[in-house]
C-alpha positions as CSV (number, residue, x, y, z in Angstrom):
1,M,-175.2,8.8,-31.5
2,F,-175.2,6.3,-28.7
3,L,-173.8,5.9,-25.3
4,C,-171.4,2.9,-25.0
5,Y,-171.9,1.0,-21.8
6,S,-169.1,0.0,-19.5
7,C,-167.2,-3.1,-20.6
8,T,-167.0,-6.2,-18.4
9,S,-163.6,-6.9,-16.8
10,R,-162.6,-9.2,-19.6
11,Y,-162.9,-6.7,-22.4
12,A,-161.6,-3.2,-23.3
13,G,-161.8,-0.7,-26.2
14,E,-164.3,1.9,-27.3
15,F,-166.7,-0.8,-28.2
16,C,-165.4,-3.5,-25.8
17,Q,-164.0,-5.3,-28.9
18,H,-160.6,-6.3,-27.4
19,L,-159.5,-8.6,-24.6
20,N,-158.5,-6.6,-21.6
21,P,-154.7,-7.1,-21.1
22,C,-155.2,-6.1,-17.4
23,H,-157.6,-9.0,-16.7
24,S,-156.2,-12.0,-14.9
25,E,-158.2,-15.0,-13.6
26,S,-155.6,-16.0,-10.9
27,S,-153.7,-13.0,-9.5
28,P,-153.5,-9.3,-10.3
29,R,-151.4,-8.5,-13.3
30,C,-149.5,-5.8,-11.3
31,Q,-147.9,-7.0,-8.0
32,N,-147.7,-5.3,-4.6
33,G,-150.7,-3.0,-5.1
34,G,-149.7,-1.7,-8.5
35,S,-152.4,-0.3,-10.7
36,C,-152.8,-1.8,-14.1
37,R,-153.5,0.7,-16.9
38,V,-154.7,-0.2,-20.3
39,R,-152.7,1.4,-23.1
40,P,-154.6,1.8,-26.5
41,G,-153.0,0.0,-29.4
42,A,-151.7,1.8,-32.5
43,S,-154.3,2.4,-35.3
44,G,-157.0,0.6,-33.3
45,G,-155.0,-2.5,-32.7
46,S,-154.9,-4.7,-29.6
47,P,-154.1,-2.8,-26.4
48,S,-151.2,-3.4,-24.1
49,F,-150.8,-2.6,-20.4
50,A,-148.5,-0.7,-18.0
51,C,-148.2,-0.9,-14.2
52,D,-148.4,2.3,-12.1
53,C,-146.4,1.2,-9.1
54,P,-146.9,2.5,-5.6
55,L,-144.0,4.2,-3.8
56,G,-141.4,1.6,-2.7
57,Y,-141.9,-0.7,-5.7
58,S,-140.5,-0.7,-9.3
59,A,-140.1,-2.7,-12.5
60,S,-142.6,-3.6,-15.2
61,L,-144.9,-5.6,-12.8
62,C,-144.0,-3.7,-9.6
63,E,-142.2,-6.9,-8.5
64,I,-139.0,-5.2,-7.2
65,R,-138.8,-3.7,-3.7
66,V,-137.1,-0.4,-3.6
67,P,-135.5,0.8,-0.3
68,A,-137.7,3.5,1.2
69,A,-138.1,5.7,4.3
70,C,-140.8,3.4,5.9
71,D,-138.4,0.4,6.0
72,S,-137.1,1.4,9.4
73,A,-140.7,1.4,10.9
74,P,-140.5,5.0,12.2
75,C,-144.2,5.2,13.2
76,L,-145.0,4.2,16.8
77,N,-148.0,2.8,18.7
78,G,-149.4,0.8,15.8
79,A,-149.5,3.7,13.4
80,T,-149.4,3.1,9.6
81,C,-146.4,4.5,7.7
82,R,-147.4,6.1,4.4
83,L,-144.7,7.1,1.9
84,T,-144.9,10.6,0.4
85,S,-141.7,10.0,-1.5
86,L,-138.9,7.4,-1.3
87,D,-137.1,9.5,1.3
88,T,-140.1,11.0,3.3
89,Y,-143.2,9.6,5.0
90,E,-146.2,10.5,7.1
91,C,-147.7,8.5,10.0
92,D,-151.4,7.7,10.1
93,C,-152.0,7.6,13.8
94,P,-154.5,5.2,15.5
95,P,-157.2,6.8,17.7
96,G,-155.7,8.3,20.9
97,Y,-152.3,9.2,19.5
98,T,-150.9,12.2,17.6
99,G,-147.5,13.8,16.6
100,D,-145.3,13.3,13.6
101,E,-144.5,9.7,14.7
102,C,-147.7,9.1,16.8
103,S,-145.6,9.3,19.9
104,H,-148.0,11.6,21.9
105,E,-151.3,10.7,23.5
106,D,-154.2,12.5,21.7
107,H,-156.7,13.9,24.3
108,C,-158.8,15.2,21.4
109,A,-159.4,11.7,20.0
110,S,-162.6,11.3,22.1
111,Q,-164.0,14.5,20.6
112,P,-164.8,16.2,23.9
113,C,-165.8,19.5,22.3
114,R,-169.6,19.7,21.5
115,N,-171.7,21.6,19.0
116,G,-168.9,21.8,16.4
117,G,-166.3,23.1,18.8
118,R,-162.7,22.6,17.7
119,C,-160.5,20.7,20.1
120,V,-156.9,22.1,20.6
121,A,-154.2,20.1,22.4
122,D,-153.2,22.2,25.5
123,N,-150.8,20.7,28.0
124,T,-151.3,23.7,30.3
125,T,-154.8,22.5,31.2
126,T,-155.6,19.6,33.5
127,A,-157.7,17.9,30.8
128,G,-154.8,18.3,28.3
129,Y,-157.0,20.2,25.8
130,S,-159.1,23.3,25.3
131,C,-162.2,23.9,23.1
132,A,-162.5,26.8,20.6
133,C,-166.3,27.2,20.5
134,P,-168.2,28.4,17.4
135,P,-170.5,31.5,17.6
136,G,-173.6,30.8,19.7
137,F,-171.9,28.4,22.2
138,T,-169.7,28.8,25.2
139,G,-168.3,26.7,28.2
140,S,-165.2,24.5,28.6
141,R,-166.7,22.0,26.2
142,C,-169.0,24.3,24.2
143,T,-172.1,22.8,25.8
144,E,-173.7,26.1,26.9
145,D,-176.0,28.0,24.5
146,V,-175.4,31.7,24.3
147,V,-178.8,33.6,24.7
148,E,-178.4,36.3,22.1
149,C,-182.0,37.7,22.9
150,S,-181.4,38.2,26.6
151,S,-181.5,42.0,26.5
152,G,-184.5,43.8,24.8
153,S,-184.7,43.1,21.1
154,G,-181.1,41.8,21.2
155,P,-179.3,42.1,17.8
156,C,-182.6,42.7,16.0
157,H,-182.9,46.5,15.1
158,H,-186.4,46.6,13.7
159,G,-187.9,43.3,14.7
160,R,-188.4,40.8,17.4
161,C,-185.6,38.4,18.5
162,F,-186.2,34.7,19.0
163,N,-183.4,32.6,20.6
164,T,-182.5,29.3,18.8
165,H,-180.0,26.6,19.7
166,G,-176.6,28.2,19.1
167,S,-178.1,31.2,17.3
168,Y,-181.1,33.5,17.0
169,T,-183.8,34.6,14.5
170,C,-185.2,38.1,13.8
171,V,-188.8,38.6,12.7
172,C,-188.6,42.0,10.9
173,E,-191.2,44.7,11.1
174,P,-192.9,45.6,7.8
175,G,-190.5,47.6,5.5
176,Y,-187.3,46.1,6.9
177,T,-185.2,43.1,6.0
178,G,-181.8,41.5,6.6
179,R,-180.5,39.0,9.2
180,D,-180.7,41.7,11.9
181,C,-183.6,43.7,10.4
182,D,-181.2,46.6,9.9
183,A,-181.9,47.2,6.2
184,E,-184.8,49.0,4.7
185,Y,-186.8,46.7,2.4
186,V,-187.0,47.8,-1.3
187,P,-188.7,45.3,-3.6
188,C,-186.4,43.8,-6.3
189,E,-183.3,45.3,-4.8
190,P,-181.7,42.9,-4.8
191,S,-183.9,40.7,-7.0
192,P,-185.2,37.7,-5.2
193,C,-186.1,36.0,-8.6
194,L,-183.8,33.0,-9.3
195,H,-182.6,31.6,-12.6
196,D,-182.6,35.0,-14.3
197,G,-186.2,35.6,-13.6
198,R,-187.3,39.3,-14.0
199,C,-188.5,41.1,-10.9
200,T,-191.3,43.7,-11.1
201,P,-192.2,45.8,-7.9
202,L,-196.0,45.9,-7.2
203,D,-195.9,48.3,-4.2
204,P,-193.4,49.3,-1.5
205,L,-193.7,45.8,0.1
206,R,-194.6,43.4,-2.8
207,Y,-193.0,42.2,-6.0
208,E,-193.7,39.7,-8.8
209,C,-191.3,37.3,-10.6
210,D,-191.6,36.7,-14.4
211,C,-189.9,33.3,-14.7
212,P,-187.9,32.0,-17.8
213,P,-189.1,28.9,-19.6
214,G,-188.6,25.8,-17.5
215,Y,-189.1,27.4,-14.1
216,R,-192.0,28.4,-11.8
217,G,-192.8,29.4,-8.2
218,Q,-192.9,32.7,-6.3
219,N,-189.2,33.2,-6.8
220,C,-188.8,30.9,-9.9
221,E,-187.2,28.4,-7.6
222,I,-189.0,25.3,-9.0
223,D,-187.6,23.5,-12.0
224,I,-190.6,22.3,-14.1
225,D,-190.4,18.5,-14.7
226,D,-190.5,18.0,-18.5
227,C,-190.6,14.2,-18.2
228,P,-194.4,13.7,-17.8
229,G,-195.5,12.5,-21.2
230,H,-192.0,11.9,-22.4
231,L,-191.3,9.9,-25.7
232,C,-188.3,7.8,-24.5
233,Q,-188.6,4.2,-25.9
234,N,-187.5,0.7,-25.1
235,G,-187.4,1.1,-21.3
236,A,-185.2,4.2,-21.3
237,T,-185.1,6.5,-18.3
238,C,-186.2,10.2,-18.8
239,I,-183.8,12.7,-17.3
240,D,-185.3,16.1,-16.7
241,G,-183.4,19.1,-18.1
242,L,-183.9,22.9,-18.5
243,N,-187.1,23.2,-20.5
244,S,-186.3,19.8,-22.1
245,Y,-185.4,16.3,-21.2
246,T,-182.9,13.5,-22.4
247,C,-183.3,9.8,-22.6
248,E,-180.9,7.5,-20.8
249,C,-180.9,4.4,-22.9
250,P,-180.4,0.8,-21.7
251,P,-177.2,-0.8,-23.0
252,T,-178.9,-2.4,-26.0
253,F,-180.5,0.7,-27.5
254,T,-179.3,4.1,-28.7
255,G,-180.6,7.3,-30.4
256,T,-182.1,10.5,-29.1
257,L,-185.3,8.6,-27.9
258,C,-183.5,5.2,-27.6
259,E,-185.3,4.1,-30.7
260,I,-182.3,2.5,-32.4
261,D,-181.3,-1.1,-31.6
262,V,-177.6,-1.5,-31.0
263,D,-175.9,-4.1,-33.2
264,E,-173.8,-5.9,-30.6
265,C,-172.3,-8.2,-33.2
266,A,-170.8,-5.2,-35.1
267,L,-169.6,-3.4,-32.0
268,R,-168.2,-6.4,-30.2
269,P,-166.9,-8.8,-32.9
270,L,-165.3,-11.1,-30.3
271,V,-168.4,-11.3,-28.0
272,C,-169.2,-14.8,-29.3
273,Q,-166.1,-16.9,-28.6
274,N,-164.5,-20.1,-30.0
275,G,-165.6,-19.6,-33.6
276,A,-169.3,-19.0,-32.8
277,T,-171.6,-17.0,-35.0
278,C,-173.1,-13.8,-33.6
279,T,-176.7,-13.0,-34.5
280,N,-178.2,-9.6,-33.6
281,S,-181.7,-9.3,-32.3
282,L,-183.9,-6.5,-31.0
283,G,-182.5,-5.5,-27.7
284,G,-179.9,-8.1,-27.6
285,F,-177.9,-10.8,-29.5
286,S,-177.4,-14.6,-29.5
287,C,-174.4,-16.8,-30.2
288,I,-174.7,-19.9,-32.4
289,C,-172.0,-22.2,-31.0
290,V,-169.8,-24.6,-33.0
291,N,-169.7,-28.2,-31.9
292,G,-168.2,-28.7,-28.5
293,W,-169.1,-25.3,-27.0
294,T,-172.1,-23.9,-25.1
295,G,-173.1,-21.0,-22.9
296,P,-174.5,-17.5,-23.8
297,E,-171.1,-16.5,-25.3
298,C,-170.0,-20.1,-26.3
299,S,-167.3,-19.9,-23.7
300,V,-168.1,-23.2,-21.9
301,N,-166.5,-26.4,-23.3
302,I,-169.0,-29.2,-23.3
303,D,-167.8,-32.2,-21.3
304,D,-167.9,-35.0,-23.9
305,C,-166.6,-37.4,-21.3
306,A,-170.0,-37.2,-19.5
307,G,-171.5,-39.7,-21.9
308,A,-168.4,-41.5,-23.0
309,A,-167.5,-45.1,-22.3
310,C,-163.7,-45.9,-22.1
311,F,-163.0,-49.6,-21.4
312,N,-160.5,-51.5,-19.4
313,G,-159.8,-48.8,-16.8
314,A,-158.9,-46.1,-19.4
315,T,-159.0,-42.4,-18.5
316,C,-161.4,-40.2,-20.5
317,I,-159.9,-36.8,-21.5
318,D,-162.3,-34.2,-22.8
319,R,-161.6,-32.3,-26.0
320,V,-163.5,-29.7,-27.9
321,G,-166.4,-31.5,-29.5
322,S,-164.9,-34.9,-28.8
323,F,-163.1,-37.0,-26.2
324,Y,-160.0,-39.2,-26.0
325,C,-159.5,-42.4,-24.1
326,K,-156.0,-42.7,-22.5
327,C,-155.5,-46.5,-22.4
328,T,-153.8,-48.5,-19.8
329,P,-150.7,-50.4,-20.8
330,G,-151.5,-53.3,-23.3
331,K,-154.8,-51.8,-24.6
332,T,-155.6,-49.7,-27.6
333,G,-158.4,-48.6,-29.9
334,L,-160.6,-45.6,-29.8
335,L,-162.3,-46.9,-26.6
336,C,-159.3,-48.9,-25.3
337,H,-161.2,-52.1,-26.1
338,L,-158.5,-53.9,-28.1
339,D,-155.3,-55.6,-27.1
340,D,-152.2,-53.6,-28.1
341,A,-150.1,-55.7,-30.6
342,C,-147.1,-53.4,-29.9
343,T,-146.7,-54.7,-26.4
344,S,-144.5,-57.6,-27.6
345,N,-142.1,-55.1,-29.2
346,P,-142.3,-56.5,-32.8
347,C,-140.4,-53.6,-34.4
348,H,-136.6,-53.7,-34.7
349,A,-134.2,-51.2,-33.2
350,D,-135.4,-47.6,-33.1
351,A,-138.5,-48.2,-35.1
352,I,-141.8,-46.7,-33.8
353,C,-144.7,-49.2,-33.3
354,D,-148.2,-47.9,-34.1
355,T,-151.3,-49.9,-33.3
356,S,-154.4,-49.7,-35.5
357,P,-157.4,-48.4,-33.6
358,I,-159.6,-50.5,-35.8
359,N,-158.3,-54.1,-35.2
360,G,-155.3,-53.7,-32.9
361,S,-152.7,-54.8,-35.4
362,Y,-149.3,-53.1,-35.5
363,T,-147.4,-51.1,-38.1
364,C,-143.7,-50.3,-37.8
365,S,-142.4,-46.8,-38.8
366,C,-138.8,-47.6,-39.5
367,A,-135.9,-45.4,-38.5
368,S,-133.8,-43.9,-41.2
369,G,-131.6,-46.5,-42.8
370,Y,-133.9,-49.5,-42.2
371,K,-136.8,-51.1,-44.0
372,G,-139.0,-54.2,-44.0
373,L,-142.2,-55.2,-42.0
374,D,-140.4,-55.2,-38.7
375,C,-137.6,-52.7,-39.9
376,S,-134.9,-55.3,-39.6
377,E,-133.4,-54.9,-43.1
378,D,-130.5,-52.4,-43.5
379,I,-130.8,-50.0,-46.5
380,D,-127.6,-49.7,-48.5
381,E,-127.8,-46.0,-49.2
382,C,-124.7,-46.2,-51.4
383,E,-126.5,-48.4,-54.0
384,Q,-129.4,-45.9,-54.3
385,G,-127.2,-43.3,-56.0
386,S,-124.3,-42.0,-54.1
387,P,-125.4,-39.5,-51.4
388,C,-121.9,-38.2,-51.2
389,E,-121.3,-34.9,-53.0
390,H,-118.1,-33.6,-54.7
391,D,-116.7,-37.0,-55.6
392,G,-116.8,-38.3,-52.0
393,I,-116.7,-42.1,-51.6
394,C,-119.8,-43.7,-50.0
395,V,-119.3,-46.4,-47.3
396,N,-122.4,-48.2,-46.1
397,T,-122.9,-48.6,-42.3
398,P,-125.7,-50.3,-40.3
399,G,-128.8,-48.0,-40.7
400,S,-126.8,-45.3,-42.3
401,F,-123.7,-44.5,-44.5
402,A,-120.5,-42.5,-44.2
403,C,-118.7,-40.4,-46.8
404,N,-114.9,-40.3,-47.3
405,C,-114.5,-36.7,-48.7
406,S,-112.1,-35.5,-51.3
407,V,-109.6,-32.8,-50.4
408,G,-111.3,-29.5,-49.7
409,F,-114.7,-30.8,-48.6
410,T,-116.2,-32.0,-45.4
411,G,-119.6,-32.7,-43.8
412,P,-121.7,-35.9,-43.5
413,R,-122.3,-35.8,-47.2
414,C,-119.2,-33.9,-48.2
415,E,-121.6,-31.0,-48.9
416,T,-119.5,-28.4,-47.2
417,N,-116.6,-26.7,-48.9
418,V,-113.7,-26.3,-46.5
419,N,-112.9,-22.7,-46.2
420,E,-109.1,-22.8,-46.7
421,C,-109.1,-19.0,-46.1
422,E,-109.8,-19.5,-42.4
423,S,-106.1,-20.3,-41.8
424,H,-105.1,-17.0,-43.5
425,P,-102.7,-18.6,-46.0
426,C,-102.1,-15.4,-48.0
427,R,-99.1,-13.5,-46.8
428,N,-98.2,-9.8,-47.0
429,D,-101.8,-8.6,-46.6
430,G,-103.0,-10.5,-49.6
431,S,-106.8,-11.2,-49.9
432,C,-107.9,-14.8,-49.9
433,L,-110.7,-16.1,-52.2
434,D,-112.1,-19.5,-51.3
435,D,-112.7,-21.8,-54.3
436,P,-114.1,-25.3,-54.3
437,G,-111.4,-27.5,-52.8
438,T,-108.7,-24.8,-52.9
439,F,-108.1,-21.1,-52.6
440,R,-106.6,-18.1,-54.5
441,C,-104.6,-15.2,-53.2
442,V,-105.1,-11.7,-54.6
443,C,-101.8,-10.1,-53.8
444,M,-101.1,-6.6,-52.8
445,P,-99.1,-4.6,-55.3
446,G,-95.4,-5.5,-55.2
447,F,-96.0,-9.2,-54.3
448,T,-96.6,-12.4,-56.2
449,G,-96.6,-16.1,-55.7
450,T,-99.3,-18.7,-54.7
451,Q,-99.4,-17.2,-51.3
452,C,-98.1,-13.7,-52.1
453,E,-94.8,-14.8,-50.5
454,V,-92.5,-13.5,-53.3
455,E,-91.6,-9.8,-53.4
456,I,-91.4,-8.5,-57.0
457,D,-87.9,-7.2,-57.9
458,E,-88.7,-3.9,-59.7
459,C,-84.9,-3.5,-60.4
460,A,-84.8,-6.6,-62.6
461,N,-85.4,-4.7,-65.9
462,N,-82.7,-2.1,-65.0
463,P,-85.0,0.9,-64.9
464,C,-82.2,3.4,-63.9
465,L,-80.5,5.1,-66.8
466,N,-77.1,6.8,-67.3
467,G,-75.3,4.6,-64.8
468,G,-77.8,5.1,-62.0
469,V,-77.9,2.4,-59.2
470,C,-81.3,0.8,-58.6
471,H,-82.6,0.0,-55.1
472,D,-85.6,-2.4,-54.9
473,L,-88.6,-1.3,-52.7
474,I,-92.1,-2.8,-52.1
475,N,-94.0,-2.2,-55.4
476,A,-91.5,0.5,-56.3
477,F,-87.8,1.2,-56.8
478,R,-85.4,4.1,-56.2
479,C,-82.5,5.3,-58.4
480,T,-79.3,6.7,-57.0
481,C,-78.0,8.8,-59.9
482,V,-74.4,9.5,-60.8
483,I,-73.2,13.1,-60.7
484,G,-74.7,15.1,-63.5
485,F,-78.0,13.3,-63.8
486,T,-81.4,13.5,-62.0
487,G,-85.0,12.3,-62.3
488,A,-86.9,9.2,-61.1
489,R,-84.9,7.1,-63.5
490,C,-81.8,9.4,-63.8
491,Q,-83.0,10.2,-67.3
492,V,-82.4,14.0,-67.0
493,N,-79.0,15.5,-67.7
494,I,-78.5,18.3,-65.1
495,D,-78.0,21.6,-67.0
496,D,-74.9,23.0,-65.3
497,C,-75.3,26.2,-67.3
498,A,-78.7,26.9,-65.6
499,S,-76.9,29.0,-62.9
500,S,-75.1,31.1,-65.6
501,P,-71.6,30.3,-64.3
502,C,-69.7,32.0,-67.1
503,R,-68.8,35.6,-66.2
504,N,-67.9,38.7,-68.2
505,G,-70.1,37.7,-71.1
506,G,-68.6,34.3,-71.6
507,T,-70.7,31.7,-73.4
508,C,-71.6,28.5,-71.4
509,H,-71.5,25.0,-73.1
510,D,-73.1,22.2,-70.9
511,S,-71.5,18.9,-70.6
512,I,-72.0,15.8,-68.4
513,A,-71.5,16.8,-64.8
514,G,-69.8,20.0,-65.9
515,Y,-69.6,22.9,-68.3
516,T,-67.1,24.9,-70.4
517,C,-67.0,28.6,-70.8
518,E,-66.1,30.3,-74.2
519,C,-64.6,33.5,-72.9
520,P,-64.7,36.8,-74.8
521,P,-61.3,38.4,-75.8
522,G,-59.5,39.7,-72.7
523,Y,-60.8,37.1,-70.3
524,T,-59.8,33.6,-69.3
525,G,-60.3,31.1,-66.5
526,M,-62.9,28.3,-65.7
527,S,-65.7,30.8,-65.6
528,C,-64.0,33.6,-67.6
529,E,-63.5,35.3,-64.2
530,T,-59.8,36.3,-65.0
531,N,-59.1,39.5,-66.9
532,I,-56.0,38.8,-69.2
533,N,-53.1,41.3,-68.3
534,D,-52.3,42.9,-71.7
535,C,-49.3,44.6,-70.1
536,L,-47.3,41.4,-69.6
537,S,-45.6,41.7,-73.0
538,A,-44.4,45.3,-72.0
539,P,-45.8,46.8,-75.1
540,C,-45.1,50.4,-74.0
541,H,-41.5,51.3,-75.2
542,R,-41.0,54.6,-73.3
543,G,-43.9,54.6,-70.8
544,E,-45.9,52.8,-68.2
545,C,-48.5,50.2,-69.3
546,I,-52.1,50.4,-67.8
547,D,-54.1,47.2,-68.3
548,G,-57.8,47.4,-69.6
549,D,-60.5,44.9,-70.8
550,N,-58.8,43.1,-73.8
551,S,-56.6,46.3,-74.2
552,F,-54.1,48.5,-72.6
553,T,-53.0,52.1,-72.6
554,C,-49.5,53.6,-72.3
555,N,-48.7,56.5,-70.1
556,C,-45.7,57.8,-72.0
557,H,-42.6,59.4,-70.5
558,P,-41.9,63.0,-71.2
559,G,-40.6,63.4,-74.7
560,Y,-42.4,60.4,-76.1
561,T,-45.7,59.7,-77.7
562,G,-47.6,57.1,-79.8
563,R,-49.8,54.2,-78.9
564,V,-46.9,52.3,-77.4
565,C,-44.7,55.5,-76.7
566,Q,-42.6,54.6,-79.7
567,T,-42.1,58.1,-81.1
568,Q,-39.7,60.7,-79.7
569,I,-41.3,64.1,-79.7
570,N,-39.4,66.9,-81.7
571,E,-40.0,69.9,-79.4
572,C,-38.3,72.3,-81.9
573,E,-41.1,71.8,-84.6
574,S,-43.1,74.4,-82.9
575,N,-40.3,77.0,-83.1
576,P,-40.3,77.7,-79.4
577,C,-37.1,79.7,-79.6
578,Q,-37.8,83.4,-80.4
579,F,-35.9,86.2,-81.9
580,G,-34.0,83.9,-84.2
581,G,-32.8,81.6,-81.6
């Protein structure tokens, strides 16, 4: 194990391996007295920072002033207003003033009470204050010592009293103890041995302490220093402990005895900057700098301009491991020692003139559409294979070309297919599909046509049967059926017999939009609802006819009988007359 030393202000992390996000060379990262707090990165990554703003300021950098209670300057007489919340405050009064807003003169500011006396503001006194004296002192300013030993032995019960400044001391007689010698002395009760030492009485007035390891003295009050002869190495400091010691290592060593060298290169992989190589050594490290850098951590850029020679009034600009000469107009070369051939503007139009740093000659970098030594020749792009796509016609122009695009395409090279669907050509909620140079409409059901402008006539193929009338709808039709038919296409003959319209046992025969009833004997009518009157023919000869179901009965007159009362009754057949009558 080792103790990691504190990082410098530029670094952060457990091993000082990250740049400190709170470090700023120019001004504090957090404004208006805000405190910058390093926030550890996730999974050991680079840390970030957050600002803890003082009351009255807000935002990520504490840059925004928030209205607060101190804005009205409530504290008087030069006092400092200190916010306790945005709505409350306290006044820190200057010497000589007191009160919530430091509006009252403070007579206690000069500390008139002596010997630890407490000054209390008191407007009832001439001085404006009074002193609450501690025990042992009296007087208006606590300057007078109370003589506790003035009468006899004073407070000492079994001993002599000696007055001291502000107090007294009792020298007890043998066998007594306590501040006022009022307790009988019993060895080891309580135990005077410190640090868990064991007390043993020797006689009524004496005792002996058996001290634990690491302590000595009459009352085990002395901690034995274990550091003499310590084994701490490499300049470590020995720290005495209880019957032991620890070694406080210098930053470059670790281990129980500071015997292990710390590998600074492993703990602080960024300690050597600007691509330098870190080499660990006993008790330290060294950085091997790349060209152009120097310093203990290779953080200093070597000024290569110190030994440079730029000619003709050029300005030397230092770089890492090199320098650059910024030439005056008309000069070129690495050291500005050559005449600049580009000064005469030999290159045509928008070409870029570059001067050779070796001999001062020029080279023209032609703009698009031009060629030649001085870029004065126009390139006919149309002869190099037509740059126009999708059958566009190429037209050469100075330094460039233009394309006359075919229908359905646009762009400098006719490379962009015009989206004909942007104008929403498909009607009646049809979906538009853009094709190269044209478009297609996917129509909603019930519509057709190039732009879905035609509604399909679903009645065209006469879907309604049995004389039904067809009504065209969108993607549908509706049939109005003639009487006697039903169904979506009037295909169903309505069964007029379904409701059993024939009465009295009549048989129903369905027909179109109607029915016929085959009535049983004795009944007639559309629905066999009428009972035939069998008495209409007056079948009863000598009686009254009573109609029945497909029949009749005759109620004969007296003297007649038979089904139709056709027979005259012979009353004499029964010989009703007696005695030969």
